[in-house]
N, C-alpha and C positions, 0 to 999 in steps of 0.2 A: 342456140345448138341444141337441136332434138337428141333424144336419147339414141335414136337410130344414126345420127351424124357421129355421136360420141363414140358408138360401138363400132362404127367403120373406122374412127379414127385409131381406134386402140388395136384394132384388128391390123391396120397398115404399120403401126409402129412395132408392134410385137409379131408380126407373122403370124399371127393365129387367123383361122377361118372367122368370120362374122358369127356363126354360131357358137364357137368357143370365147370370142371375145364378149358377146352378150351374156353368157354364163358366167363369166368371171365378173362382169360388171354387177349383174343381178347379185353373186354370190357378195361382193363388197357391200352394196347398198343394204342388202338382207342382215348383212352380220353389224352393220353400223346401228341400224335399225334395232336389232336384237340387244345389244350392248348399252344404247341409250333407254330402252324399255326398262332394262334392269337397272339404269342408274348410274352406270358408268361412264366414262370420258374416254375418247378416243383422240388421240395426239399422233399427228406425223411432223416431226419437228421441221421448222422451216415452213411447211405448206398452211398447217392451221391445225384447229381443234375442233372435234364435235362434242357438243356438251348438251346436257338437260337444264332448260330455263324454267322456273316457278315463279308463277303469279300467284300473287294472294287475291282472297276472296275480297270482293270489292261492291260498293252500290254505285248504280250508273242511272242514268237518267234514259225514258222512251223519248226520243226526240219529237216525237208526235205529240204526245201527252202530255210531257214534261213529269209524268209519274216516276218516282224511283223505283228502280228495280235492283234486285241483287244477282251479282254474276258470280259465279262460282268460281274457286282457286282451280288453275289449270298447269299444265306442264306442257312444253314443246322444245324440240330440236332447235339447238342453235349452233351455228358457225362460226369460229373466230378466225381470222384471217392470219396466216403467220408471217413471220418475217420476211420470206422470199413473195409473198403476194402483196404486201402493203406498199410496196414501190411501184406497183405497176399504174 
């Protein structure tokens, strides 16, 4: 499902215009992204949890040369499905 299809589905279910539904979807994704950047966790009981996953710095290998390279530590967003989604 694309973002446009998702916005259309939200508009249909809520009775909003597509423009208003797109604004609501953008507000939701923007707010979740801001909270994750701040290091917070966003939980929707039954649906799931958005959190920040941290990877430590490590040593890897260049597959072409076999030379060791250093891979920097990084953070990324993670979603863990809640009880209502796990049974799908």
